[in-house]
Each structure stands twice: as C-alpha cells, then as structure tokens.
Backbone atoms as SQL, in Angstrom:
CREATE TABLE atoms (id INTEGER PRIMARY KEY, chain TEXT, resi INTEGER, resn TEXT, atom TEXT, x REAL, y REAL, z REAL);
INSERT INTO atoms VALUES
  (1, 'A', 1, 'UNK', 'N', 65.899, 39.112, 104.194),
  (2, 'A', 1, 'UNK', 'CA', 64.744, 40.117, 104.273),
  (3, 'A', 1, 'UNK', 'C', 64.302, 40.084, 105.721),
  (4, 'A', 2, 'UNK', 'N', 64.060, 41.136, 106.291),
  (5, 'A', 2, 'UNK', 'CA', 63.313, 41.049, 107.693),
  (6, 'A', 2, 'UNK', 'C', 61.725, 41.033, 107.515),
  (7, 'A', 3, 'UNK', 'N', 61.206, 40.688, 108.683),
  (8, 'A', 3, 'UNK', 'CA', 59.934, 40.281, 108.738),
  (9, 'A', 3, 'UNK', 'C', 58.969, 41.545, 108.259),
  (10, 'A', 4, 'UNK', 'N', 59.578, 42.809, 108.442),
  (11, 'A', 4, 'UNK', 'CA', 58.761, 43.792, 108.001),
  (12, 'A', 4, 'UNK', 'C', 58.790, 44.044, 106.445),
  (13, 'A', 5, 'UNK', 'N', 59.596, 43.346, 105.595),
  (14, 'A', 5, 'UNK', 'CA', 59.510, 43.482, 104.223),
  (15, 'A', 5, 'UNK', 'C', 58.993, 42.244, 103.515),
  (16, 'A', 6, 'UNK', 'N', 58.314, 41.427, 104.289),
  (17, 'A', 6, 'UNK', 'CA', 57.688, 40.067, 103.893),
  (18, 'A', 6, 'UNK', 'C', 56.177, 40.169, 104.372),
  (19, 'A', 7, 'UNK', 'N', 55.406, 39.479, 103.385),
  (20, 'A', 7, 'UNK', 'CA', 53.958, 39.258, 103.687),
  (21, 'A', 7, 'UNK', 'C', 53.949, 37.729, 103.717),
  (22, 'A', 8, 'UNK', 'N', 53.550, 37.127, 104.771),
  (23, 'A', 8, 'UNK', 'CA', 53.366, 35.612, 104.995),
  (24, 'A', 8, 'UNK', 'C', 52.097, 35.242, 105.051),
  (25, 'A', 9, 'UNK', 'N', 51.767, 34.146, 104.183),
  (26, 'A', 9, 'UNK', 'CA', 50.544, 33.518, 104.297),
  (27, 'A', 9, 'UNK', 'C', 50.644, 32.392, 105.367),
  (28, 'A', 10, 'UNK', 'N', 50.035, 32.569, 106.494),
  (29, 'A', 10, 'UNK', 'CA', 50.217, 31.605, 107.520),
  (30, 'A', 10, 'UNK', 'C', 49.201, 30.459, 107.697),
  (31, 'A', 11, 'UNK', 'N', 48.086, 30.526, 106.927),
  (32, 'A', 11, 'UNK', 'CA', 47.014, 29.329, 106.880),
  (33, 'A', 11, 'UNK', 'C', 46.320, 29.271, 105.749),
  (34, 'A', 12, 'UNK', 'N', 45.774, 28.379, 105.241),
  (35, 'A', 12, 'UNK', 'CA', 44.910, 28.132, 103.992),
  (36, 'A', 12, 'UNK', 'C', 45.766, 27.530, 102.892),
  (37, 'A', 13, 'UNK', 'N', 45.077, 27.304, 101.926),
  (38, 'A', 13, 'UNK', 'CA', 45.837, 26.828, 100.628),
  (39, 'A', 13, 'UNK', 'C', 46.781, 27.545, 100.086),
  (40, 'A', 14, 'UNK', 'N', 47.582, 27.031, 99.287),
  (41, 'A', 14, 'UNK', 'CA', 48.680, 27.918, 98.433),
  (42, 'A', 14, 'UNK', 'C', 47.939, 29.035, 97.756),
  (43, 'A', 15, 'UNK', 'N', 48.389, 30.142, 97.385),
  (44, 'A', 15, 'UNK', 'CA', 47.556, 31.230, 96.620),
  (45, 'A', 15, 'UNK', 'C', 47.669, 30.876, 95.085),
  (46, 'A', 16, 'UNK', 'N', 46.523, 31.378, 94.648),
  (47, 'A', 16, 'UNK', 'CA', 46.254, 31.242, 93.153),
  (48, 'A', 16, 'UNK', 'C', 46.860, 32.532, 92.442),
  (49, 'A', 17, 'UNK', 'N', 47.644, 32.259, 91.598),
  (50, 'A', 17, 'UNK', 'CA', 48.228, 33.479, 90.613),
  (51, 'A', 17, 'UNK', 'C', 47.527, 33.490, 89.327),
  (52, 'A', 18, 'UNK', 'N', 47.011, 34.678, 89.031),
  (53, 'A', 18, 'UNK', 'CA', 46.370, 34.855, 87.723),
  (54, 'A', 18, 'UNK', 'C', 47.317, 35.719, 86.777),
  (55, 'A', 19, 'UNK', 'N', 47.368, 35.402, 85.570),
  (56, 'A', 19, 'UNK', 'CA', 48.060, 36.184, 84.707),
  (57, 'A', 19, 'UNK', 'C', 47.637, 37.588, 84.681),
  (58, 'A', 20, 'UNK', 'N', 48.624, 38.588, 84.651),
  (59, 'A', 20, 'UNK', 'CA', 48.320, 39.929, 84.642),
  (60, 'A', 20, 'UNK', 'C', 48.957, 40.486, 83.297),
  (61, 'A', 21, 'UNK', 'N', 47.983, 41.211, 82.521),
  (62, 'A', 21, 'UNK', 'CA', 48.453, 41.600, 81.346),
  (63, 'A', 21, 'UNK', 'C', 48.317, 43.137, 81.117),
  (64, 'A', 22, 'UNK', 'N', 48.101, 43.810, 82.221),
  (65, 'A', 22, 'UNK', 'CA', 48.067, 45.350, 82.111),
  (66, 'A', 22, 'UNK', 'C', 49.485, 45.925, 81.655),
  (67, 'A', 23, 'UNK', 'N', 49.385, 46.724, 80.612),
  (68, 'A', 23, 'UNK', 'CA', 50.739, 47.336, 80.097),
  (69, 'A', 23, 'UNK', 'C', 51.695, 47.983, 81.223),
  (70, 'A', 24, 'UNK', 'N', 50.924, 48.548, 82.246),
  (71, 'A', 24, 'UNK', 'CA', 51.853, 49.216, 83.182),
  (72, 'A', 24, 'UNK', 'C', 52.656, 48.379, 83.838),
  (73, 'A', 25, 'UNK', 'N', 52.328, 47.002, 83.956),
  (74, 'A', 25, 'UNK', 'CA', 53.234, 46.119, 84.773),
  (75, 'A', 25, 'UNK', 'C', 54.535, 45.710, 84.159),
  (76, 'A', 26, 'UNK', 'N', 54.576, 45.834, 82.908),
  (77, 'A', 26, 'UNK', 'CA', 55.860, 45.140, 82.168),
  (78, 'A', 26, 'UNK', 'C', 57.053, 45.799, 82.628),
  (79, 'A', 27, 'UNK', 'N', 57.087, 47.152, 82.887),
  (80, 'A', 27, 'UNK', 'CA', 58.090, 47.822, 83.244),
  (81, 'A', 27, 'UNK', 'C', 58.637, 47.429, 84.750),
  (82, 'A', 28, 'UNK', 'N', 57.893, 46.935, 85.486),
  (83, 'A', 28, 'UNK', 'CA', 58.136, 46.488, 86.784),
  (84, 'A', 28, 'UNK', 'C', 58.946, 45.256, 87.160),
  (85, 'A', 29, 'UNK', 'N', 59.075, 44.449, 85.996),
  (86, 'A', 29, 'UNK', 'CA', 59.703, 43.205, 86.281),
  (87, 'A', 29, 'UNK', 'C', 60.923, 43.039, 85.342),
  (88, 'A', 30, 'UNK', 'N', 61.386, 44.224, 84.892),
  (89, 'A', 30, 'UNK', 'CA', 62.732, 44.098, 84.098),
  (90, 'A', 30, 'UNK', 'C', 63.921, 43.642, 84.951),
  (91, 'A', 31, 'UNK', 'N', 64.649, 42.807, 84.425),
  (92, 'A', 31, 'UNK', 'CA', 65.747, 42.275, 85.095),
  (93, 'A', 31, 'UNK', 'C', 66.469, 41.208, 84.396),
  (94, 'A', 32, 'UNK', 'N', 67.559, 40.627, 85.011),
  (95, 'A', 32, 'UNK', 'CA', 68.384, 39.576, 84.277),
  (96, 'A', 32, 'UNK', 'C', 67.791, 38.378, 83.948),
  (97, 'A', 33, 'UNK', 'N', 66.753, 37.959, 84.608),
  (98, 'A', 33, 'UNK', 'CA', 66.184, 36.762, 84.435),
  (99, 'A', 33, 'UNK', 'C', 64.587, 36.989, 83.951),
  (100, 'A', 34, 'UNK', 'N', 64.079, 36.257, 82.943),
  (101, 'A', 34, 'UNK', 'CA', 62.785, 36.541, 82.329),
  (102, 'A', 34, 'UNK', 'C', 61.865, 36.144, 83.511),
  (103, 'A', 35, 'UNK', 'N', 60.689, 37.008, 83.541),
  (104, 'A', 35, 'UNK', 'CA', 59.713, 36.936, 84.686),
  (105, 'A', 35, 'UNK', 'C', 58.336, 37.388, 84.103),
  (106, 'A', 36, 'UNK', 'N', 57.431, 37.242, 84.555),
  (107, 'A', 36, 'UNK', 'CA', 55.998, 37.506, 84.379),
  (108, 'A', 36, 'UNK', 'C', 55.330, 37.998, 85.554),
  (109, 'A', 37, 'UNK', 'N', 54.305, 38.903, 85.414),
  (110, 'A', 37, 'UNK', 'CA', 53.646, 39.554, 86.603),
  (111, 'A', 37, 'UNK', 'C', 52.457, 38.534, 86.671),
  (112, 'A', 38, 'UNK', 'N', 52.116, 38.360, 87.944),
  (113, 'A', 38, 'UNK', 'CA', 50.728, 37.745, 88.202),
  (114, 'A', 38, 'UNK', 'C', 50.134, 38.202, 89.381),
  (115, 'A', 39, 'UNK', 'N', 48.795, 38.330, 89.330),
  (116, 'A', 39, 'UNK', 'CA', 47.884, 38.864, 90.261),
  (117, 'A', 39, 'UNK', 'C', 47.385, 37.639, 91.413),
  (118, 'A', 40, 'UNK', 'N', 47.572, 38.001, 92.643),
  (119, 'A', 40, 'UNK', 'CA', 47.276, 37.181, 93.800),
  (120, 'A', 40, 'UNK', 'C', 46.360, 37.847, 94.561),
  (121, 'A', 41, 'UNK', 'N', 45.162, 37.277, 94.754),
  (122, 'A', 41, 'UNK', 'CA', 43.980, 37.894, 95.786),
  (123, 'A', 41, 'UNK', 'C', 44.084, 37.340, 97.046),
  (124, 'A', 42, 'UNK', 'N', 44.186, 37.993, 98.092),
  (125, 'A', 42, 'UNK', 'CA', 44.133, 37.346, 99.547),
  (126, 'A', 42, 'UNK', 'C', 43.160, 38.064, 100.335),
  (127, 'A', 43, 'UNK', 'N', 42.436, 37.333, 101.111),
  (128, 'A', 43, 'UNK', 'CA', 41.542, 37.747, 102.055),
  (129, 'A', 43, 'UNK', 'C', 42.684, 38.285, 103.441),
  (130, 'A', 44, 'UNK', 'N', 42.246, 39.428, 103.919),
  (131, 'A', 44, 'UNK', 'CA', 43.075, 40.015, 105.069),
  (132, 'A', 44, 'UNK', 'C', 42.353, 40.650, 106.067),
  (133, 'A', 45, 'UNK', 'N', 42.655, 40.808, 107.224),
  (134, 'A', 45, 'UNK', 'CA', 42.013, 41.571, 108.301),
  (135, 'A', 45, 'UNK', 'C', 42.660, 43.154, 108.346),
  (136, 'A', 46, 'UNK', 'N', 43.755, 43.385, 107.662),
  (137, 'A', 46, 'UNK', 'CA', 44.371, 44.678, 107.871),
  (138, 'A', 46, 'UNK', 'C', 45.082, 44.968, 106.506),
  (139, 'A', 47, 'UNK', 'N', 44.303, 45.122, 105.356),
  (140, 'A', 47, 'UNK', 'CA', 44.944, 45.363, 104.289),
  (141, 'A', 47, 'UNK', 'C', 45.603, 46.705, 104.127),
  (142, 'A', 48, 'UNK', 'N', 45.306, 47.859, 104.712),
  (143, 'A', 48, 'UNK', 'CA', 45.991, 49.102, 104.640),
  (144, 'A', 48, 'UNK', 'C', 47.467, 48.930, 105.271),
  (145, 'A', 49, 'UNK', 'N', 47.476, 48.195, 106.357),
  (146, 'A', 49, 'UNK', 'CA', 48.919, 48.063, 107.053),
  (147, 'A', 49, 'UNK', 'C', 49.832, 47.321, 106.064),
  (148, 'A', 50, 'UNK', 'N', 49.181, 46.074, 105.413),
  (149, 'A', 50, 'UNK', 'CA', 50.073, 45.235, 104.663),
  (150, 'A', 50, 'UNK', 'C', 50.552, 46.166, 103.332),
  (151, 'A', 51, 'UNK', 'N', 49.624, 46.938, 102.602),
  (152, 'A', 51, 'UNK', 'CA', 50.251, 47.696, 101.748),
  (153, 'A', 51, 'UNK', 'C', 51.189, 48.818, 102.139),
  (154, 'A', 52, 'UNK', 'N', 50.849, 49.442, 103.396),
  (155, 'A', 52, 'UNK', 'CA', 51.864, 50.356, 103.897),
  (156, 'A', 52, 'UNK', 'C', 53.270, 49.639, 104.054),
  (157, 'A', 53, 'UNK', 'N', 53.296, 48.395, 104.475),
  (158, 'A', 53, 'UNK', 'CA', 54.582, 47.827, 104.675),
  (159, 'A', 53, 'UNK', 'C', 55.362, 47.456, 103.353),
  (160, 'A', 54, 'UNK', 'N', 54.610, 47.311, 102.311),
  (161, 'A', 54, 'UNK', 'CA', 55.174, 47.362, 100.912),
  (162, 'A', 54, 'UNK', 'C', 55.850, 48.618, 100.470),
  (163, 'A', 55, 'UNK', 'N', 54.850, 49.715, 100.679),
  (164, 'A', 55, 'UNK', 'CA', 55.338, 51.059, 100.316),
  (165, 'A', 55, 'UNK', 'C', 56.648, 51.483, 101.009),
  (166, 'A', 56, 'UNK', 'N', 56.703, 51.127, 102.440),
  (167, 'A', 56, 'UNK', 'CA', 57.762, 51.397, 103.212),
  (168, 'A', 56, 'UNK', 'C', 59.163, 50.824, 102.639),
  (169, 'A', 57, 'UNK', 'N', 58.987, 49.482, 102.403),
  (170, 'A', 57, 'UNK', 'CA', 60.128, 48.811, 101.700),
  (171, 'A', 57, 'UNK', 'C', 60.641, 49.509, 100.532),
  (172, 'A', 58, 'UNK', 'N', 59.529, 49.755, 99.724),
  (173, 'A', 58, 'UNK', 'CA', 59.925, 50.321, 98.265),
  (174, 'A', 58, 'UNK', 'C', 60.654, 51.791, 98.471),
  (175, 'A', 59, 'UNK', 'N', 60.007, 52.438, 99.333),
  (176, 'A', 59, 'UNK', 'CA', 60.604, 53.800, 99.699),
  (177, 'A', 59, 'UNK', 'C', 61.981, 53.708, 100.104),
  (178, 'A', 60, 'UNK', 'N', 62.472, 52.806, 100.930),
  (179, 'A', 60, 'UNK', 'CA', 63.729, 52.524, 101.283),
  (180, 'A', 60, 'UNK', 'C', 64.759, 51.815, 100.403),
  (181, 'A', 61, 'UNK', 'N', 64.275, 51.694, 99.173),
  (182, 'A', 61, 'UNK', 'CA', 64.876, 50.925, 97.943),
  (183, 'A', 61, 'UNK', 'C', 65.162, 49.452, 98.632),
  (184, 'A', 62, 'UNK', 'N', 64.145, 48.877, 99.013),
  (185, 'A', 62, 'UNK', 'CA', 64.225, 47.394, 99.357),
  (186, 'A', 62, 'UNK', 'C', 63.073, 46.699, 98.729),
  (187, 'A', 63, 'UNK', 'N', 63.306, 45.337, 98.687),
  (188, 'A', 63, 'UNK', 'CA', 62.040, 44.778, 98.168),
  (189, 'A', 63, 'UNK', 'C', 61.114, 44.183, 99.138),
  (190, 'A', 64, 'UNK', 'N', 59.918, 43.926, 98.459),
  (191, 'A', 64, 'UNK', 'CA', 58.916, 43.230, 99.577),
  (192, 'A', 64, 'UNK', 'C', 58.685, 42.045, 98.825),
  (193, 'A', 65, 'UNK', 'N', 58.299, 40.954, 99.768),
  (194, 'A', 65, 'UNK', 'CA', 58.196, 39.623, 99.223),
  (195, 'A', 65, 'UNK', 'C', 56.783, 39.024, 99.879),
  (196, 'A', 66, 'UNK', 'N', 56.179, 38.042, 99.119),
  (197, 'A', 66, 'UNK', 'CA', 54.934, 37.268, 99.449),
  (198, 'A', 66, 'UNK', 'C', 55.592, 35.922, 99.817),
  (199, 'A', 67, 'UNK', 'N', 55.414, 35.458, 100.978),
  (200, 'A', 67, 'UNK', 'CA', 56.213, 34.037, 101.434),
  (201, 'A', 67, 'UNK', 'C', 54.688, 33.206, 101.647),
  (202, 'A', 68, 'UNK', 'N', 54.747, 32.074, 100.935),
  (203, 'A', 68, 'UNK', 'CA', 53.726, 31.251, 101.161),
  (204, 'A', 68, 'UNK', 'C', 54.333, 29.660, 100.920),
  (205, 'A', 69, 'UNK', 'N', 53.338, 28.750, 101.377),
  (206, 'A', 69, 'UNK', 'CA', 53.747, 27.229, 101.218),
  (207, 'A', 69, 'UNK', 'C', 53.148, 26.850, 99.854),
  (208, 'A', 70, 'UNK', 'N', 53.925, 26.249, 99.099),
  (209, 'A', 70, 'UNK', 'CA', 53.496, 25.567, 97.769),
  (210, 'A', 70, 'UNK', 'C', 52.687, 24.268, 98.076),
  (211, 'A', 71, 'UNK', 'N', 51.999, 23.792, 97.062),
  (212, 'A', 71, 'UNK', 'CA', 51.251, 22.436, 97.316),
  (213, 'A', 71, 'UNK', 'C', 51.991, 21.330, 97.920),
  (214, 'A', 72, 'UNK', 'N', 53.253, 21.317, 97.606),
  (215, 'A', 72, 'UNK', 'CA', 54.145, 20.319, 98.047),
  (216, 'A', 72, 'UNK', 'C', 54.677, 20.623, 99.431),
  (217, 'A', 73, 'UNK', 'N', 54.360, 21.672, 100.117),
  (218, 'A', 73, 'UNK', 'CA', 54.712, 22.037, 101.361),
  (219, 'A', 73, 'UNK', 'C', 55.748, 22.873, 101.627),
  (220, 'A', 74, 'UNK', 'N', 56.540, 23.253, 100.482),
  (221, 'A', 74, 'UNK', 'CA', 57.735, 23.855, 100.623),
  (222, 'A', 74, 'UNK', 'C', 57.596, 25.410, 100.697),
  (223, 'A', 75, 'UNK', 'N', 58.388, 26.185, 101.468),
  (224, 'A', 75, 'UNK', 'CA', 58.226, 27.563, 101.566),
  (225, 'A', 75, 'UNK', 'C', 58.885, 28.193, 100.306),
  (226, 'A', 76, 'UNK', 'N', 57.917, 29.000, 99.662),
  (227, 'A', 76, 'UNK', 'CA', 58.349, 29.705, 98.505),
  (228, 'A', 76, 'UNK', 'C', 58.161, 31.291, 98.802),
  (229, 'A', 77, 'UNK', 'N', 59.005, 32.035, 97.985),
  (230, 'A', 77, 'UNK', 'CA', 58.822, 33.566, 97.868),
  (231, 'A', 77, 'UNK', 'C', 58.554, 34.099, 96.524),
  (232, 'A', 78, 'UNK', 'N', 57.751, 35.067, 96.439),
  (233, 'A', 78, 'UNK', 'CA', 57.535, 35.744, 95.233),
  (234, 'A', 78, 'UNK', 'C', 57.648, 37.248, 95.396),
  (235, 'A', 79, 'UNK', 'N', 58.360, 38.057, 94.611),
  (236, 'A', 79, 'UNK', 'CA', 58.704, 39.428, 94.792),
  (237, 'A', 79, 'UNK', 'C', 57.342, 40.213, 94.465),
  (238, 'A', 80, 'UNK', 'N', 57.132, 41.113, 95.401),
  (239, 'A', 80, 'UNK', 'CA', 55.761, 41.898, 95.252),
  (240, 'A', 80, 'UNK', 'C', 56.308, 43.142, 94.389),
  (241, 'A', 81, 'UNK', 'N', 55.666, 43.396, 93.348),
  (242, 'A', 81, 'UNK', 'CA', 55.858, 44.464, 92.409),
  (243, 'A', 81, 'UNK', 'C', 54.859, 45.614, 92.545),
  (244, 'A', 82, 'UNK', 'N', 53.661, 45.497, 93.047),
  (245, 'A', 82, 'UNK', 'CA', 52.633, 46.288, 93.223),
  (246, 'A', 82, 'UNK', 'C', 51.612, 45.672, 94.241),
  (247, 'A', 83, 'UNK', 'N', 50.900, 46.537, 94.972),
  (248, 'A', 83, 'UNK', 'CA', 50.047, 46.218, 95.820),
  (249, 'A', 83, 'UNK', 'C', 48.956, 47.109, 96.213),
  (250, 'A', 84, 'UNK', 'N', 47.814, 46.710, 96.365),
  (251, 'A', 84, 'UNK', 'CA', 46.396, 47.285, 96.769),
  (252, 'A', 84, 'UNK', 'C', 45.555, 46.677, 97.544),
  (253, 'A', 85, 'UNK', 'N', 44.698, 47.357, 98.260),
  (254, 'A', 85, 'UNK', 'CA', 43.654, 46.624, 99.109),
  (255, 'A', 85, 'UNK', 'C', 42.234, 47.264, 98.756),
  (256, 'A', 86, 'UNK', 'N', 41.387, 46.410, 99.129),
  (257, 'A', 86, 'UNK', 'CA', 39.848, 46.921, 98.737),
  (258, 'A', 86, 'UNK', 'C', 39.116, 46.320, 99.890),
  (259, 'A', 87, 'UNK', 'N', 38.007, 47.060, 100.095),
  (260, 'A', 87, 'UNK', 'CA', 36.933, 46.702, 101.078),
  (261, 'A', 87, 'UNK', 'C', 35.797, 46.116, 100.468),
  (262, 'A', 88, 'UNK', 'N', 35.454, 44.920, 100.629),
  (263, 'A', 88, 'UNK', 'CA', 34.463, 44.249, 100.149),
  (264, 'A', 88, 'UNK', 'C', 33.292, 43.941, 101.113),
  (265, 'A', 89, 'UNK', 'N', 32.200, 43.510, 100.809),
  (266, 'A', 89, 'UNK', 'CA', 31.262, 43.086, 101.874),
  (267, 'A', 89, 'UNK', 'C', 31.611, 42.055, 102.671),
  (268, 'A', 90, 'UNK', 'N', 32.395, 40.974, 102.414),
  (269, 'A', 90, 'UNK', 'CA', 32.914, 39.843, 103.090),
  (270, 'A', 90, 'UNK', 'C', 34.183, 40.366, 103.932),
  (271, 'A', 91, 'UNK', 'N', 34.641, 41.484, 103.719),
  (272, 'A', 91, 'UNK', 'CA', 35.886, 41.890, 104.370),
  (273, 'A', 91, 'UNK', 'C', 36.743, 42.516, 103.510),
  (274, 'A', 92, 'UNK', 'N', 38.091, 42.624, 104.014),
  (275, 'A', 92, 'UNK', 'CA', 39.129, 43.157, 102.998),
  (276, 'A', 92, 'UNK', 'C', 39.869, 42.148, 102.250),
  (277, 'A', 93, 'UNK', 'N', 40.382, 42.607, 100.951),
  (278, 'A', 93, 'UNK', 'CA', 41.085, 41.804, 100.086),
  (279, 'A', 93, 'UNK', 'C', 42.314, 42.559, 99.676),
  (280, 'A', 94, 'UNK', 'N', 43.418, 41.695, 99.696),
  (281, 'A', 94, 'UNK', 'CA', 44.821, 42.314, 99.301),
  (282, 'A', 94, 'UNK', 'C', 44.954, 41.984, 97.976),
  (283, 'A', 95, 'UNK', 'N', 45.395, 42.885, 96.975),
  (284, 'A', 95, 'UNK', 'CA', 45.678, 42.553, 95.682),
  (285, 'A', 95, 'UNK', 'C', 47.234, 42.736, 95.669),
  (286, 'A', 96, 'UNK', 'N', 48.019, 41.721, 95.286),
  (287, 'A', 96, 'UNK', 'CA', 49.363, 41.565, 95.155),
  (288, 'A', 96, 'UNK', 'C', 49.577, 41.255, 93.720),
  (289, 'A', 97, 'UNK', 'N', 50.544, 42.236, 93.232),
  (290, 'A', 97, 'UNK', 'CA', 50.923, 41.766, 91.863),
  (291, 'A', 97, 'UNK', 'C', 52.247, 41.403, 92.176),
  (292, 'A', 98, 'UNK', 'N', 52.852, 40.080, 91.776),
  (293, 'A', 98, 'UNK', 'CA', 54.052, 39.471, 91.998),
  (294, 'A', 98, 'UNK', 'C', 54.858, 39.235, 90.668),
  (295, 'A', 99, 'UNK', 'N', 56.131, 39.228, 90.779),
  (296, 'A', 99, 'UNK', 'CA', 56.966, 38.813, 89.717),
  (297, 'A', 99, 'UNK', 'C', 57.277, 37.338, 89.977),
  (298, 'A', 100, 'UNK', 'N', 56.998, 36.566, 88.969),
  (299, 'A', 100, 'UNK', 'CA', 57.318, 35.164, 89.021),
  (300, 'A', 100, 'UNK', 'C', 58.315, 34.781, 87.925),
  (301, 'A', 101, 'UNK', 'N', 59.424, 33.994, 88.243),
  (302, 'A', 101, 'UNK', 'CA', 60.248, 33.514, 87.230),
  (303, 'A', 101, 'UNK', 'C', 59.389, 32.589, 86.127),
  (304, 'A', 102, 'UNK', 'N', 59.916, 32.710, 84.978),
  (305, 'A', 102, 'UNK', 'CA', 58.939, 31.846, 83.952),
  (306, 'A', 102, 'UNK', 'C', 59.264, 30.339, 84.243),
  (307, 'A', 103, 'UNK', 'N', 60.324, 30.010, 84.783),
  (308, 'A', 103, 'UNK', 'CA', 60.524, 28.725, 85.133),
  (309, 'A', 103, 'UNK', 'C', 59.431, 28.155, 86.249),
  (310, 'A', 104, 'UNK', 'N', 59.004, 28.956, 86.954),
  (311, 'A', 104, 'UNK', 'CA', 58.119, 28.631, 88.182),
  (312, 'A', 104, 'UNK', 'C', 56.454, 28.576, 87.765),
  (313, 'A', 105, 'UNK', 'N', 56.251, 29.196, 86.457),
  (314, 'A', 105, 'UNK', 'CA', 54.910, 29.309, 86.022),
  (315, 'A', 105, 'UNK', 'C', 54.345, 28.051, 85.525),
  (316, 'A', 106, 'UNK', 'N', 53.152, 27.732, 85.930),
  (317, 'A', 106, 'UNK', 'CA', 52.338, 26.417, 85.557),
  (318, 'A', 106, 'UNK', 'C', 51.219, 26.951, 85.108),
  (319, 'A', 107, 'UNK', 'N', 50.797, 26.628, 83.828),
  (320, 'A', 107, 'UNK', 'CA', 49.429, 27.232, 83.234),
  (321, 'A', 107, 'UNK', 'C', 48.479, 26.097, 83.227),
  (322, 'A', 108, 'UNK', 'N', 47.325, 26.400, 83.893),
  (323, 'A', 108, 'UNK', 'CA', 46.150, 25.511, 83.964),
  (324, 'A', 108, 'UNK', 'C', 45.039, 26.179, 83.058),
  (325, 'A', 109, 'UNK', 'N', 44.460, 25.331, 82.261),
  (326, 'A', 109, 'UNK', 'CA', 43.496, 25.946, 81.357),
  (327, 'A', 109, 'UNK', 'C', 42.118, 25.214, 81.724),
  (328, 'A', 110, 'UNK', 'N', 41.022, 25.898, 82.037),
  (329, 'A', 110, 'UNK', 'CA', 39.865, 25.456, 82.392),
  (330, 'A', 110, 'UNK', 'C', 38.874, 25.560, 81.334),
  (331, 'A', 111, 'UNK', 'N', 38.346, 24.422, 80.916),
  (332, 'A', 111, 'UNK', 'CA', 37.272, 24.389, 79.873),
  (333, 'A', 111, 'UNK', 'C', 35.816, 24.078, 80.470),
  (334, 'A', 112, 'UNK', 'N', 34.927, 24.860, 80.074),
  (335, 'A', 112, 'UNK', 'CA', 33.487, 24.668, 80.574),
  (336, 'A', 112, 'UNK', 'C', 32.960, 23.626, 79.826),
  (337, 'A', 113, 'UNK', 'N', 32.020, 22.811, 80.455),
  (338, 'A', 113, 'UNK', 'CA', 31.286, 21.714, 79.854),
  (339, 'A', 113, 'UNK', 'C', 30.432, 22.085, 78.814),
  (340, 'A', 114, 'UNK', 'N', 29.866, 23.306, 78.835),
  (341, 'A', 114, 'UNK', 'CA', 28.997, 23.813, 77.899),
  (342, 'A', 114, 'UNK', 'C', 29.333, 23.650, 76.483),
  (343, 'A', 115, 'UNK', 'N', 30.748, 23.794, 76.150),
  (344, 'A', 115, 'UNK', 'CA', 31.159, 23.613, 74.815),
  (345, 'A', 115, 'UNK', 'C', 31.037, 22.132, 74.354),
  (346, 'A', 116, 'UNK', 'N', 31.100, 21.268, 75.225),
  (347, 'A', 116, 'UNK', 'CA', 30.857, 19.747, 74.763),
  (348, 'A', 116, 'UNK', 'C', 29.510, 19.649, 74.396),
  (349, 'A', 117, 'UNK', 'N', 28.575, 20.153, 75.078),
  (350, 'A', 117, 'UNK', 'CA', 27.009, 19.986, 74.844),
  (351, 'A', 117, 'UNK', 'C', 26.768, 20.562, 73.563),
  (352, 'A', 118, 'UNK', 'N', 27.489, 21.546, 73.013),
  (353, 'A', 118, 'UNK', 'CA', 27.030, 22.301, 71.721),
  (354, 'A', 118, 'UNK', 'C', 27.569, 21.363, 70.695),
  (355, 'A', 119, 'UNK', 'N', 28.702, 20.794, 70.920),
  (356, 'A', 119, 'UNK', 'CA', 29.362, 19.916, 69.908),
  (357, 'A', 119, 'UNK', 'C', 28.499, 18.616, 69.609),
  (358, 'A', 120, 'UNK', 'N', 27.758, 18.198, 70.687),
  (359, 'A', 120, 'UNK', 'CA', 26.788, 17.110, 70.317),
  (360, 'A', 120, 'UNK', 'C', 25.475, 17.367, 69.467),
  (361, 'A', 121, 'UNK', 'N', 25.298, 18.836, 69.445),
  (362, 'A', 121, 'UNK', 'CA', 24.099, 19.219, 68.627),
  (363, 'A', 121, 'UNK', 'C', 24.394, 19.274, 67.084),
  (364, 'A', 122, 'UNK', 'N', 25.724, 19.227, 66.727),
  (365, 'A', 122, 'UNK', 'CA', 26.148, 19.501, 65.467),
  (366, 'A', 122, 'UNK', 'C', 25.937, 18.152, 64.775),
  (367, 'A', 123, 'UNK', 'N', 25.554, 18.523, 63.384),
  (368, 'A', 123, 'UNK', 'CA', 25.282, 17.242, 62.352),
  (369, 'A', 123, 'UNK', 'C', 26.401, 17.013, 61.849),
  (370, 'A', 124, 'UNK', 'N', 27.039, 15.797, 61.973),
  (371, 'A', 124, 'UNK', 'CA', 28.294, 15.334, 61.592),
  (372, 'A', 124, 'UNK', 'C', 28.451, 15.269, 60.062),
  (373, 'A', 125, 'UNK', 'N', 27.217, 15.167, 59.413),
  (374, 'A', 125, 'UNK', 'CA', 27.273, 15.026, 57.893),
  (375, 'A', 125, 'UNK', 'C', 26.224, 16.052, 57.363),
  (376, 'A', 126, 'UNK', 'N', 26.683, 17.510, 57.243),
  (377, 'A', 126, 'UNK', 'CA', 25.640, 18.427, 56.843),
  (378, 'A', 126, 'UNK', 'C', 25.073, 18.207, 55.518),
  (379, 'A', 127, 'UNK', 'N', 25.601, 17.255, 54.716),
  (380, 'A', 127, 'UNK', 'CA', 25.063, 17.185, 53.157),
  (381, 'A', 127, 'UNK', 'C', 23.976, 16.197, 53.230),
  (382, 'A', 128, 'UNK', 'N', 23.552, 15.576, 54.352),
  (383, 'A', 128, 'UNK', 'CA', 22.491, 14.691, 54.216),
  (384, 'A', 128, 'UNK', 'C', 21.143, 15.188, 54.832);
C-alpha cells in the first residue's frame, strides 16, 4: 500500500474498537475469512482530507487501511470499510469502520459497581 491509501496513528495509545452492529455494515466485510466490523473514533486535525483519502482509494478500486501500534508495540493494520468525520466543540473526530478478523478480536466487558450495591440490599431469605 502507498501512504496515500493508509491512515496512520503516529502518537497516543492504541485505538479502541467498538462493536458495530448497524445492518448496512455486514455487506462491506464479505470475504474468504470471517471478519467483523468495528467502529474506531480518532481525534484529528483534518478529518475531511482523511475521509477524502479513503474515498479516492475506493474510487480507484483499492483498499484503505488504518495503521496503528498495538499495546505490545507491534504495527497492525485494519481495513477501513467506511469513513466519516464530524466537527465537535473540542475539534474534529474521524469515525472509521474497520474490518477485523475474528481471530484478532478481544472482548472486554465492563460492569458498573452499582449492580453490586443493589445486590447487597436484597434479603437472602425472603421467607423470614
């Protein structure tokens, strides 16, 4: 891939990928290997140019990729299947939907502590 077909994260922590379940996304990741679509939100200084870079690659029947360093410092790539940018009060954000191989997906489940507090209020023996 040439640099024009790649968006590289040059500083900061590894990106966070959120499960994307919108129905329109499923047709974008069909292929020989099972993959899922995930949403990645990135702060940027030039969202329109980055989205345009993806559009140009797709128009030329090429792929666009997100290049980043994983937590262990290795360079990784994820295929960009859709891109959009938004202007927020804090600056611009780039929304990238990427195709991830199922073998690369790690699920993290966060549980709020409020649930534990509610369990303490329950009477363990409601018959007494």
